[in-house]
TORPA-4810 file (N, C-alpha, C, O; in nm, 3 decimals):
<nodes>
NODE_1_7.916_9.406_-6.444_7.907_9.532_-6.576_7.964_9.616_-6.468_7.920_9.664_-6.364_M
NODE_2_8.109_9.619_-6.545_8.183_9.734_-6.468_8.164_9.861_-6.460_8.183_9.936_-6.364_D
NODE_3_8.083_9.909_-6.672_8.101_10.053_-6.645_7.982_10.044_-6.801_7.965_9.954_-6.884_A
NODE_4_7.926_10.170_-6.788_7.858_10.184_-6.893_7.915_10.205_-7.048_8.014_10.272_-7.076_C
NODE_5_7.841_10.142_-7.131_7.911_10.108_-7.283_7.905_10.268_-7.370_7.971_10.303_-7.469_P
NODE_6_7.807_10.342_-7.296_7.816_10.509_-7.345_7.908_10.625_-7.315_7.981_10.700_-7.379_L
NODE_7_7.860_10.600_-7.144_7.956_10.746_-7.142_8.058_10.697_-6.985_8.101_10.782_-6.907_C
NODE_8_8.076_10.574_-6.970_8.210_10.519_-6.920_8.198_10.470_-6.768_8.274_10.395_-6.707_G
NODE_9_8.041_10.557_-6.711_8.062_10.571_-6.579_8.044_10.425_-6.510_8.015_10.321_-6.570_S
NODE_10_8.067_10.437_-6.387_8.104_10.302_-6.299_7.927_10.330_-6.228_7.893_10.257_-6.135_S
NODE_11_7.851_10.412_-6.267_7.745_10.388_-6.177_7.629_10.301_-6.297_7.565_10.340_-6.395_Q
NODE_12_7.644_10.176_-6.230_7.543_10.103_-6.352_7.445_10.034_-6.262_7.521_9.981_-6.180_V
NODE_13_7.372_10.016_-6.242_7.279_9.918_-6.163_7.237_9.773_-6.255_7.225_9.795_-6.375_R
NODE_14_7.217_9.653_-6.217_7.102_9.572_-6.289_6.981_9.580_-6.245_6.946_9.580_-6.127_F
NODE_15_6.913_9.587_-6.338_6.737_9.593_-6.273_6.633_9.531_-6.384_6.522_9.583_-6.398_F
NODE_16_6.695_9.367_-6.496_6.614_9.317_-6.557_6.688_9.189_-6.556_6.810_9.202_-6.567_L
NODE_17_6.649_9.084_-6.547_6.674_8.948_-6.624_6.514_8.893_-6.690_6.402_8.893_-6.639_V
NODE_18_6.573_8.841_-6.845_6.422_8.820_-6.911_6.469_8.647_-6.976_6.584_8.606_-6.961_D
NODE_19_6.380_8.576_-7.033_6.443_8.406_-7.078_6.551_8.447_-7.179_6.612_8.349_-7.221_K
NODE_20_6.598_8.581_-7.237_6.738_8.544_-7.336_6.828_8.630_-7.249_6.930_8.562_-7.237_K
NODE_21_6.848_8.758_-7.173_6.916_8.856_-7.128_6.951_8.914_-7.019_6.852_8.919_-6.947_R
NODE_22_7.059_8.969_-6.959_7.032_9.046_-6.819_7.039_9.176_-6.888_7.101_9.177_-6.994_D
NODE_23_6.962_9.338_-6.827_7.024_9.446_-6.879_7.042_9.491_-6.771_7.013_9.435_-6.665_Y
NODE_24_7.122_9.667_-6.790_7.160_9.718_-6.678_7.099_9.834_-6.751_7.030_9.839_-6.853_F
NODE_25_7.147_9.931_-6.664_7.065_10.056_-6.650_7.210_10.204_-6.617_7.293_10.171_-6.532_C
NODE_26_7.223_10.297_-6.660_7.340_10.375_-6.675_7.250_10.503_-6.546_7.134_10.544_-6.562_C
NODE_27_7.345_10.543_-6.424_7.250_10.635_-6.349_7.299_10.751_-6.430_7.223_10.847_-6.446_Q
NODE_28_7.403_10.752_-6.477_7.464_10.893_-6.512_7.379_10.916_-6.579_7.284_10.982_-6.538_D
NODE_29_7.388_10.852_-6.748_7.318_10.924_-6.843_7.231_10.800_-6.914_7.227_10.769_-7.033_C
NODE_30_7.178_10.754_-6.825_6.996_10.633_-6.830_7.018_10.586_-6.965_6.919_10.603_-7.036_D
NODE_31_7.131_10.524_-7.028_7.150_10.437_-7.115_7.129_10.299_-7.071_7.228_10.238_-7.030_L
NODE_32_6.995_10.229_-7.073_6.980_10.084_-7.061_7.045_9.975_-7.160_7.016_10.014_-7.273_R
NODE_33_7.115_9.863_-7.168_7.200_9.797_-7.263_7.176_9.671_-7.190_7.138_9.669_-7.073_F
NODE_34_7.195_9.579_-7.253_7.240_9.424_-7.303_7.355_9.388_-7.251_7.467_9.436_-7.269_A
NODE_35_7.307_9.269_-7.159_7.465_9.221_-7.125_7.574_9.199_-7.255_7.509_9.167_-7.354_D
NODE_36_7.669_9.203_-7.273_7.701_9.203_-7.400_7.792_9.039_-7.367_7.907_9.044_-7.410_A
NODE_37_7.769_8.948_-7.323_7.763_8.832_-7.334_7.675_8.731_-7.414_7.687_8.609_-7.424_L
NODE_38_7.557_8.839_-7.483_7.473_8.778_-7.558_7.439_8.840_-7.668_7.324_8.844_-7.711_H
NODE_39_7.567_8.908_-7.736_7.554_8.973_-7.851_7.601_8.878_-7.921_7.680_8.791_-7.885_F
NODE_40_7.518_8.906_-8.093_7.520_8.801_-8.206_7.669_8.904_-8.296_7.678_9.027_-8.296_L
NODE_41_7.749_8.821_-8.353_7.821_8.886_-8.416_7.813_8.806_-8.613_7.751_8.702_-8.637_Y
NODE_42_7.884_8.881_-8.711_7.895_8.824_-8.784_7.786_8.751_-8.899_7.702_8.830_-8.939_G
NODE_43_7.778_8.631_-8.948_7.654_8.559_-9.037_7.555_8.556_-8.892_7.435_8.544_-8.914_E
NODE_44_7.580_8.561_-8.814_7.479_8.508_-8.698_7.385_8.658_-8.651_7.282_8.635_-8.588_A
NODE_45_7.409_8.764_-8.670_7.376_8.878_-8.669_7.304_8.944_-8.784_7.202_9.010_-8.767_E
NODE_46_7.379_8.919_-8.938_7.321_8.954_-9.036_7.208_8.846_-9.082_7.148_8.877_-9.185_K
NODE_47_7.167_8.710_-9.011_7.090_8.661_-9.073_6.935_8.722_-8.973_6.824_8.712_-9.024_A
NODE_48_6.947_8.765_-8.871_6.837_8.855_-8.804_6.802_8.965_-8.902_6.682_8.984_-8.920_I
NODE_49_6.898_9.047_-8.973_6.868_9.140_-9.053_6.803_9.127_-9.185_6.748_9.214_-9.252_Y
NODE_50_6.824_8.976_-9.214_6.826_8.945_-9.383_6.664_8.952_-9.335_6.592_9.028_-9.400_D
NODE_51_6.614_8.891_-9.244_6.464_8.878_-9.217_6.406_9.012_-9.254_6.311_9.033_-9.328_C
NODE_52_6.451_9.065_-9.215_6.353_9.223_-9.220_6.347_9.265_-9.356_6.437_9.277_-9.439_H
NODE_53_6.195_9.291_-9.364_6.139_9.312_-9.522_6.132_9.469_-9.510_6.058_9.525_-9.430_I
NODE_54_6.212_9.531_-9.593_6.210_9.695_-9.596_6.171_9.765_-9.768_6.238_9.842_-9.837_N
NODE_55_6.058_9.710_-9.789_6.058_9.727_-9.909_6.059_9.919_-10.007_5.946_9.962_-10.031_D
NODE_56_6.142_9.984_-10.038_6.130_10.075_-10.057_6.013_10.130_-10.138_5.986_10.250_-10.129_P
NODE_57_5.948_10.054_-10.212_5.773_10.117_-10.286_5.711_10.051_-10.162_5.615_9.993_-10.213_D
NODE_58_5.707_10.031_-10.065_5.599_9.978_-9.961_5.540_10.124_-9.916_5.610_10.162_-9.822_D
NODE_59_5.453_10.208_-9.942_5.345_10.319_-9.909_5.390_10.319_-9.767_5.465_10.407_-9.724_Q
NODE_60_5.350_10.233_-9.703_5.383_10.225_-9.530_5.463_10.243_-9.477_5.469_10.323_-9.384_R
NODE_61_5.555_10.174_-9.521_5.686_10.201_-9.494_5.736_10.339_-9.503_5.786_10.400_-9.409_Y
NODE_62_5.719_10.381_-9.615_5.747_10.513_-9.670_5.696_10.655_-9.554_5.755_10.755_-9.513_Q
NODE_63_5.547_10.594_-9.532_5.511_10.695_-9.465_5.569_10.664_-9.297_5.569_10.752_-9.211_A
NODE_64_5.603_10.563_-9.280_5.656_10.581_-9.111_5.810_10.614_-9.145_5.860_10.674_-9.049_F
NODE_65_5.885_10.599_-9.230_5.991_10.659_-9.279_5.985_10.832_-9.269_6.085_10.885_-9.219_L
NODE_66_5.890_10.910_-9.308_5.847_11.013_-9.363_5.832_11.115_-9.206_5.864_11.233_-9.204_N
NODE_67_5.791_11.060_-9.114_5.803_11.068_-8.944_5.922_11.134_-8.909_5.915_11.221_-8.822_R
NODE_68_6.077_11.096_-8.986_6.190_11.165_-9.009_6.223_11.215_-9.112_6.322_11.288_-9.096_L
NODE_69_6.183_11.212_-9.230_6.226_11.284_-9.312_6.135_11.417_-9.365_6.197_11.496_-9.437_V
NODE_70_6.031_11.440_-9.345_5.957_11.556_-9.334_6.042_11.670_-9.275_6.093_11.764_-9.335_A
NODE_71_6.048_11.631_-9.110_6.112_11.741_-8.991_6.244_11.748_-9.043_6.300_11.855_-9.018_P
NODE_72_6.321_11.651_-9.120_6.466_11.680_-9.174_6.437_11.785_-9.298_6.431_11.908_-9.288_L
NODE_73_6.422_11.719_-9.396_6.335_11.811_-9.517_6.344_11.964_-9.506_6.421_12.037_-9.568_S
NODE_74_6.237_12.005_-9.400_6.222_12.158_-9.363_6.356_12.176_-9.317_6.355_12.297_-9.294_A
NODE_75_6.478_12.133_-9.285_6.569_12.214_-9.206_6.670_12.258_-9.323_6.748_12.353_-9.320_K
NODE_76_6.647_12.150_-9.445_6.790_12.152_-9.514_6.782_12.230_-9.609_6.671_12.246_-9.660_L
NODE_77_6.863_12.281_-9.645_6.887_12.442_-9.772_6.849_12.315_-9.940_6.886_12.198_-9.930_A
NODE_78_6.791_12.352_-10.046_6.817_12.298_-10.125_6.985_12.235_-10.177_7.091_12.297_-10.181_P
NODE_79_6.961_12.109_-10.206_7.059_12.022_-10.303_7.138_12.013_-10.193_7.251_12.057_-10.213_Q
NODE_80_7.111_11.956_-10.046_7.237_11.921_-9.973_7.264_11.778_-9.986_7.188_11.696_-10.037_S
NODE_81_7.398_11.753_-9.928_7.425_11.656_-9.968_7.430_11.543_-9.819_7.448_11.596_-9.709_V
NODE_82_7.414_11.406_-9.828_7.420_11.354_-9.724_7.412_11.240_-9.709_7.389_11.186_-9.818_G
NODE_83_7.423_11.139_-9.591_7.481_11.000_-9.618_7.351_10.941_-9.529_7.288_11.003_-9.443_L
NODE_84_7.327_10.788_-9.582_7.206_10.720_-9.483_7.311_10.613_-9.425_7.370_10.524_-9.486_D
NODE_85_7.316_10.643_-9.312_7.399_10.553_-9.244_7.354_10.445_-9.168_7.298_10.462_-9.059_Y
NODE_86_7.380_10.309_-9.228_7.323_10.172_-9.163_7.154_10.184_-9.252_7.043_10.211_-9.206_G
NODE_87_7.195_10.152_-9.386_7.051_10.172_-9.484_6.982_10.057_-9.492_6.868_10.061_-9.538_C
NODE_88_7.031_9.951_-9.457_6.988_9.831_-9.507_7.025_9.804_-9.599_7.107_9.873_-9.660_G
NODE_89_6.958_9.652_-9.658_6.951_9.613_-9.815_6.834_9.677_-9.885_6.824_9.631_-9.999_P
NODE_90_6.755_9.754_-9.861_6.643_9.822_-9.907_6.634_9.949_-9.896_6.535_10.000_-9.845_G
NODE_91_6.779_10.052_-9.963_6.781_10.220_-9.879_6.646_10.243_-9.958_6.599_10.195_-10.061_P
NODE_92_6.600_10.341_-9.861_6.456_10.411_-9.877_6.429_10.568_-9.845_6.371_10.647_-9.919_T
NODE_93_6.485_10.596_-9.715_6.544_10.716_-9.666_6.600_10.793_-9.816_6.538_10.883_-9.873_V
NODE_94_6.686_10.754_-9.845_6.774_10.823_-9.935_6.728_10.853_-10.057_6.764_10.952_-10.122_S
NODE_95_6.627_10.747_-10.104_6.524_10.740_-10.222_6.462_10.870_-10.215_6.482_10.961_-10.295_Q
NODE_96_6.336_10.876_-10.055_6.243_10.972_-10.062_6.326_11.134_-10.076_6.274_11.241_-10.111_M
NODE_97_6.503_11.101_-10.026_6.539_11.226_-10.014_6.639_11.281_-10.125_6.708_11.381_-10.145_L
NODE_98_6.619_11.205_-10.162_6.716_11.248_-10.341_6.593_11.285_-10.412_6.621_11.362_-10.504_A
NODE_99_6.456_11.258_-10.405_6.321_11.278_-10.494_6.292_11.438_-10.396_6.195_11.503_-10.437_Q
NODE_100_6.347_11.481_-10.312_6.330_11.632_-10.262_6.430_11.735_-10.269_6.430_11.852_-10.232_A
NODE_101_6.548_11.634_-10.345_6.631_11.688_-10.461_6.770_11.703_-10.384_6.844_11.796_-10.414_G
NODE_102_6.797_11.636_-10.312_6.919_11.607_-10.207_6.979_11.483_-10.257_6.898_11.396_-10.290_H
NODE_103_7.148_11.445_-10.273_7.204_11.368_-10.288_7.263_11.281_-10.148_7.333_11.325_-10.057_Q
NODE_104_7.216_11.157_-10.163_7.254_11.091_-10.036_7.363_10.947_-10.076_7.352_10.857_-10.159_V
NODE_105_7.436_10.971_-10.003_7.536_10.860_-10.006_7.499_10.738_-9.927_7.414_10.756_-9.840_A
NODE_106_7.557_10.590_-9.946_7.504_10.508_-9.869_7.599_10.437_-9.804_7.704_10.404_-9.861_L
NODE_107_7.568_10.401_-9.655_7.694_10.320_-9.578_7.568_10.215_-9.518_7.454_10.241_-9.481_Y
NODE_108_7.662_10.057_-9.529_7.617_9.977_-9.426_7.673_9.886_-9.415_7.673_9.808_-9.510_D
NODE_109_7.755_9.849_-9.281_7.837_9.740_-9.285_7.829_9.610_-9.367_7.918_9.556_-9.433_P
NODE_110_7.701_9.571_-9.345_7.685_9.396_-9.402_7.624_9.429_-9.564_7.639_9.341_-9.648_F
NODE_111_7.561_9.548_-9.598_7.520_9.539_-9.710_7.606_9.663_-9.792_7.681_9.628_-9.883_Y
NODE_112_7.596_9.776_-9.765_7.719_9.920_-9.872_7.829_9.909_-9.793_7.837_10.007_-9.719_Y
NODE_113_7.911_9.836_-9.778_8.003_9.836_-9.699_8.136_9.924_-9.748_8.249_9.887_-9.715_P
NODE_114_8.113_10.046_-9.831_8.166_10.125_-9.863_8.248_10.219_-9.778_8.197_10.330_-9.766_N
NODE_115_8.351_10.203_-9.723_8.367_10.253_-9.585_8.476_10.415_-9.656_8.530_10.492_-9.577_K
NODE_116_8.485_10.434_-9.797_8.527_10.561_-9.809_8.420_10.635_-9.791_8.448_10.747_-9.747_D
NODE_117_8.292_10.614_-9.812_8.188_10.781_-9.774_8.197_10.793_-9.615_8.122_10.870_-9.555_V
NODE_118_8.302_10.705_-9.541_8.277_10.730_-9.409_8.389_10.841_-9.403_8.406_10.890_-9.291_L
NODE_119_8.473_10.893_-9.512_8.582_10.952_-9.477_8.586_11.133_-9.502_8.677_11.217_-9.495_T
NODE_120_8.408_11.142_-9.542_8.368_11.290_-9.581_8.283_11.338_-9.490_8.226_11.267_-9.407_K
NODE_121_8.270_11.458_-9.501_8.178_11.513_-9.397_8.052_11.593_-9.501_8.068_11.650_-9.609_Q
NODE_122_7.947_11.575_-9.435_7.821_11.585_-9.506_7.727_11.724_-9.412_7.755_11.756_-9.297_Y
NODE_123_7.616_11.789_-9.495_7.536_11.816_-9.432_7.410_11.772_-9.371_7.340_11.846_-9.302_D
NODE_124_7.386_11.663_-9.394_7.294_11.583_-9.299_7.368_11.420_-9.291_7.457_11.392_-9.372_F
NODE_125_7.327_11.327_-9.196_7.342_11.221_-9.194_7.220_11.160_-9.141_7.185_11.208_-9.033_V
NODE_126_7.150_11.070_-9.187_7.006_10.965_-9.153_7.064_10.867_-9.076_7.176_10.819_-9.093_T
NODE_127_6.993_10.844_-9.003_7.036_10.699_-8.917_6.875_10.631_-8.845_6.834_10.650_-8.730_C
NODE_128_6.796_10.536_-8.972_6.674_10.491_-8.897_6.716_10.343_-8.860_6.783_10.260_-8.921_T
NODE_129_6.639_10.341_-8.711_6.659_10.196_-8.661_6.789_10.126_-8.644_6.804_10.004_-8.649_E
NODE_130_6.889_10.221_-8.622_7.039_10.156_-8.619_7.147_10.159_-8.477_7.207_10.063_-8.429_V
NODE_131_7.147_10.324_-8.424_7.183_10.320_-8.310_7.104_10.195_-8.166_7.165_10.166_-8.063_V
NODE_132_7.035_10.168_-8.184_6.945_10.073_-8.107_7.077_9.928_-8.143_7.098_9.836_-8.065_E
NODE_133_7.131_9.942_-8.246_7.213_9.832_-8.284_7.367_9.847_-8.205_7.444_9.753_-8.189_H
NODE_134_7.380_9.924_-8.181_7.504_9.999_-8.152_7.628_9.902_-8.033_7.634_9.946_-7.918_F
NODE_135_7.689_9.818_-8.056_7.724_9.726_-7.960_7.844_9.838_-7.842_7.862_9.828_-7.720_Y
NODE_136_7.904_9.931_-7.938_7.980_10.025_-7.860_7.988_10.179_-7.851_8.085_10.253_-7.870_Q
NODE_137_7.824_10.215_-7.807_7.794_10.345_-7.824_7.932_10.447_-7.846_7.960_10.524_-7.937_P
NODE_138_7.998_10.415_-7.732_8.137_10.521_-7.710_8.148_10.560_-7.809_8.131_10.676_-7.848_A
NODE_139_8.192_10.433_-7.890_8.257_10.466_-8.030_8.187_10.488_-8.164_8.225_10.529_-8.274_R
NODE_140_8.073_10.448_-8.115_7.965_10.488_-8.249_7.919_10.621_-8.281_7.908_10.695_-8.379_D
NODE_141_7.896_10.618_-8.163_7.820_10.809_-8.163_7.939_10.907_-8.239_7.912_10.955_-8.349_W
NODE_142_8.055_10.929_-8.185_8.174_10.993_-8.228_8.182_10.968_-8.368_8.220_11.073_-8.419_P
NODE_143_8.168_10.896_-8.439_8.162_10.896_-8.559_8.078_10.968_-8.653_8.105_11.043_-8.747_K
NODE_144_7.924_10.909_-8.584_7.813_11.005_-8.637_7.868_11.115_-8.671_7.907_11.150_-8.782_L
NODE_145_7.874_11.182_-8.552_7.900_11.328_-8.578_8.040_11.374_-8.603_8.090_11.484_-8.577_F
NODE_146_8.087_11.277_-8.653_8.263_11.391_-8.704_8.222_11.367_-8.880_8.280_11.424_-8.972_A
NODE_147_8.101_11.263_-8.895_8.060_11.313_-9.047_7.978_11.411_-9.046_7.923_11.439_-9.153_L
NODE_148_7.954_11.470_-8.954_7.858_11.657_-9.056_7.980_11.728_-9.034_8.073_11.717_-8.954_L
NODE_149_7.945_11.827_-9.157_7.989_11.984_-9.162_7.932_12.029_-8.999_7.878_11.966_-8.908_K
NODE_150_7.984_12.191_-9.020_7.954_12.259_-8.923_7.808_12.302_-8.933_7.769_12.351_-9.038_P
NODE_151_7.738_12.289_-8.845_7.567_12.311_-8.818_7.519_12.211_-8.892_7.396_12.213_-8.886_H
NODE_152_7.568_12.106_-8.975_7.518_11.965_-9.005_7.372_11.925_-8.921_7.323_11.978_-8.821_G
NODE_153_7.334_11.836_-8.985_7.202_11.766_-8.906_7.247_11.627_-8.919_7.299_11.571_-9.016_W
NODE_154_7.205_11.564_-8.761_7.176_11.380_-8.734_7.062_11.367_-8.706_7.020_11.393_-8.593_L
NODE_155_6.978_11.318_-8.815_6.829_11.271_-8.817_6.868_11.088_-8.763_6.951_11.005_-8.798_A
NODE_156_6.757_11.090_-8.661_6.775_10.984_-8.568_6.677_10.919_-8.539_6.598_11.007_-8.502_V
NODE_157_6.606_10.787_-8.526_6.465_10.732_-8.538_6.514_10.567_-8.475_6.565_10.476_-8.540_M
NODE_158_6.484_10.567_-8.358_6.463_10.481_-8.249_6.394_10.511_-8.136_6.388_10.623_-8.085_T
NODE_159_6.323_10.380_-8.082_6.189_10.381_-7.979_6.274_10.396_-7.868_6.374_10.329_-7.840_Q
NODE_160_6.204_10.528_-7.784_6.296_10.594_-7.669_6.247_10.471_-7.554_6.164_10.390_-7.593_L
NODE_161_6.294_10.462_-7.432_6.258_10.377_-7.304_6.227_10.514_-7.217_6.288_10.622_-7.221_A
NODE_162_6.145_10.486_-7.160_6.071_10.521_-7.036_6.124_10.513_-6.930_6.202_10.595_-6.880_S
NODE_163_6.089_10.419_-6.888_6.115_10.343_-6.750_6.142_10.216_-6.754_6.130_10.152_-6.858_N
NODE_164_6.184_10.158_-6.632_6.210_10.011_-6.587_6.078_9.918_-6.605_6.086_9.810_-6.664_D
NODE_165_5.965_9.962_-6.556_5.842_9.922_-6.553_5.782_9.878_-6.736_5.737_9.769_-6.770_A
NODE_166_5.798_9.993_-6.820_5.807_10.009_-6.897_5.880_9.944_-6.991_5.816_9.914_-7.092_Q
NODE_167_5.996_9.911_-6.987_6.095_9.846_-7.037_6.083_9.727_-7.027_6.158_9.684_-7.115_F
NODE_168_6.023_9.618_-6.963_6.006_9.524_-6.847_5.907_9.465_-6.956_5.898_9.343_-6.966_Q
NODE_169_5.851_9.530_-7.019_5.737_9.434_-7.081_5.708_9.482_-7.200_5.600_9.460_-7.254_R
NODE_170_5.824_9.568_-7.266_5.843_9.656_-7.432_5.897_9.535_-7.512_5.999_9.467_-7.502_W
NODE_171_5.807_9.533_-7.583_5.818_9.423_-7.746_5.989_9.446_-7.838_6.055_9.365_-7.902_Y
NODE_172_6.014_9.609_-7.800_6.171_9.632_-7.896_6.278_9.556_-7.812_6.358_9.507_-7.891_Y
NODE_173_6.306_9.532_-7.705_6.419_9.444_-7.681_6.406_9.317_-7.709_6.506_9.248_-7.687_K
NODE_174_6.305_9.259_-7.755_6.322_9.112_-7.796_6.359_9.085_-7.931_6.306_8.990_-7.989_G
NODE_175_6.463_9.172_-7.998_6.519_9.185_-8.108_6.657_9.176_-8.069_6.725_9.266_-8.021_D
NODE_176_6.700_9.036_-8.101_6.877_9.044_-8.033_6.968_9.078_-8.069_7.083_9.058_-8.031_P
NODE_177_6.913_9.156_-8.178_7.052_9.283_-8.224_7.046_9.361_-8.133_7.156_9.381_-8.082_T
NODE_178_6.914_9.449_-8.064_6.857_9.542_-8.023_6.977_9.576_-7.889_6.940_9.510_-7.792_H
NODE_179_7.056_9.626_-7.869_7.135_9.618_-7.689_7.137_9.724_-7.626_7.125_9.729_-7.504_V
NODE_180_7.154_9.832_-7.708_7.130_9.955_-7.656_7.017_10.057_-7.668_6.986_10.104_-7.777_S
NODE_181_6.951_10.094_-7.544_6.862_10.149_-7.604_6.827_10.315_-7.479_6.875_10.333_-7.367_F
NODE_182_6.748_10.388_-7.544_6.817_10.518_-7.487_6.654_10.568_-7.476_6.550_10.530_-7.530_Y
NODE_183_6.689_10.680_-7.374_6.589_10.760_-7.350_6.606_10.913_-7.356_6.718_10.963_-7.371_S
NODE_184_6.482_10.994_-7.344_6.511_11.165_-7.390_6.619_11.198_-7.278_6.696_11.288_-7.311_Q
NODE_185_6.640_11.143_-7.154_6.767_11.171_-7.110_6.891_11.166_-7.166_6.969_11.261_-7.181_T
NODE_186_6.910_11.026_-7.202_7.011_10.978_-7.231_7.023_11.038_-7.408_7.126_11.010_-7.469_T
NODE_187_6.921_11.110_-7.475_6.979_11.155_-7.589_6.995_11.336_-7.541_7.067_11.410_-7.608_M
NODE_188_6.926_11.384_-7.432_6.960_11.496_-7.395_7.142_11.520_-7.355_7.216_11.618_-7.366_N
NODE_189_7.163_11.385_-7.308_7.296_11.377_-7.250_7.437_11.396_-7.402_7.545_11.455_-7.414_W
NODE_190_7.337_11.296_-7.501_7.454_11.265_-7.561_7.485_11.433_-7.653_7.597_11.478_-7.677_I
NODE_191_7.349_11.500_-7.691_7.365_11.634_-7.754_7.453_11.673_-7.632_7.567_11.689_-7.676_A
NODE_192_7.451_11.694_-7.510_7.503_11.799_-7.453_7.691_11.752_-7.472_7.793_11.815_-7.442_A
NODE_193_7.677_11.660_-7.513_7.864_11.612_-7.552_7.893_11.633_-7.658_8.015_11.632_-7.677_Q
NODE_194_7.819_11.659_-7.759_7.866_11.712_-7.844_7.806_11.812_-7.896_7.782_11.832_-8.016_F
NODE_195_7.779_11.877_-7.802_7.750_12.063_-7.850_7.635_12.067_-7.968_7.633_12.149_-8.060_N
NODE_196_7.567_11.993_-7.952_7.441_11.998_-8.060_7.337_12.072_-7.993_7.352_12.111_-7.877_C
NODE_197_7.206_12.100_-8.076_7.112_12.132_-8.043_7.041_12.016_-8.044_7.112_11.928_-8.092_H
NODE_198_6.903_11.964_-8.003_6.818_11.850_-7.982_6.689_11.897_-8.034_6.658_12.015_-8.018_I
NODE_199_6.618_11.823_-8.089_6.420_11.845_-8.117_6.408_11.716_-8.110_6.487_11.630_-8.149_A
NODE_200_6.276_11.702_-8.041_6.207_11.560_-8.047_6.092_11.540_-8.159_6.032_11.646_-8.176_F
NODE_201_6.052_11.453_-8.225_5.945_11.428_-8.279_5.903_11.308_-8.274_5.967_11.205_-8.295_Y
NODE_202_5.774_11.324_-8.240_5.715_11.206_-8.263_5.749_11.135_-8.129_5.776_11.201_-8.029_D
NODE_203_5.746_11.003_-8.129_5.778_10.927_-8.006_5.954_10.893_-8.012_6.024_10.899_-7.911_A
NODE_204_6.013_10.854_-8.165_6.085_10.806_-8.146_6.197_10.877_-8.280_6.280_10.811_-8.342_D
NODE_205_6.167_11.039_-8.301_6.252_11.075_-8.374_6.385_11.177_-8.297_6.356_11.208_-8.181_V
NODE_206_6.452_11.203_-8.321_6.516_11.318_-8.296_6.618_11.422_-8.412_6.660_11.387_-8.523_M
NODE_207_6.630_11.502_-8.370_6.701_11.572_-8.486_6.842_11.683_-8.365_6.842_11.769_-8.278_L
NODE_208_6.922_11.611_-8.434_7.066_11.691_-8.404_7.132_11.780_-8.463_7.191_11.750_-8.567_F
NODE_209_7.136_11.904_-8.413_7.228_11.977_-8.505_7.358_12.033_-8.446_7.351_12.096_-8.341_Q
NODE_210_7.481_12.015_-8.508_7.563_12.081_-8.466_7.562_12.245_-8.423_7.514_12.334_-8.495_R
NODE_211_7.620_12.264_-8.303_7.610_12.369_-8.296_7.756_12.534_-8.369_7.763_12.656_-8.382_R
NODE_212_7.853_12.381_-8.395_7.950_12.481_-8.486_8.027_12.390_-8.574_8.109_12.436_-8.654_E
</nodes>
């Protein structure tokens, strides 16, 4: 592995091999990532997502997502306009925010592939259980921040890695579409790169706000 797919650093170390993949860690931004040789594409990738059962009417699923929706809602002005990026086949965050009086567009490369919504800027963007799927995080994170108006909010939900020992026994890496794994150090690096404030909620929710 020549370079980190997030920060481009050459300070990358191999640290783990399991039954499916090799994993590397960047010593500059602390991103942990899977070997690209094992990435899935097209229908093979979509087949994994089709197995996910995300029912917008499931109260337990709503409670899970509310850990992001609640702190984000507390920051938003009334009738804000946002985008649910990577909404999946059963958009739920958008439904919850709409009930709170906000307007939310949808984008998902497999299920809602309307790229017109990516040509606008928004008061907020939500990205729940998505960034771990970024095959090219150095390309995809700038796209997210480019969707925000000045002082806009990016709400991200993804589980965070803490150290090599935790990662080795971590169930989260078992999903073959999970390829980019972040720590608090990584998220702070991202915030600094894009001139954002960042706040952490629970163990897996982050709110970024553009400074300008």
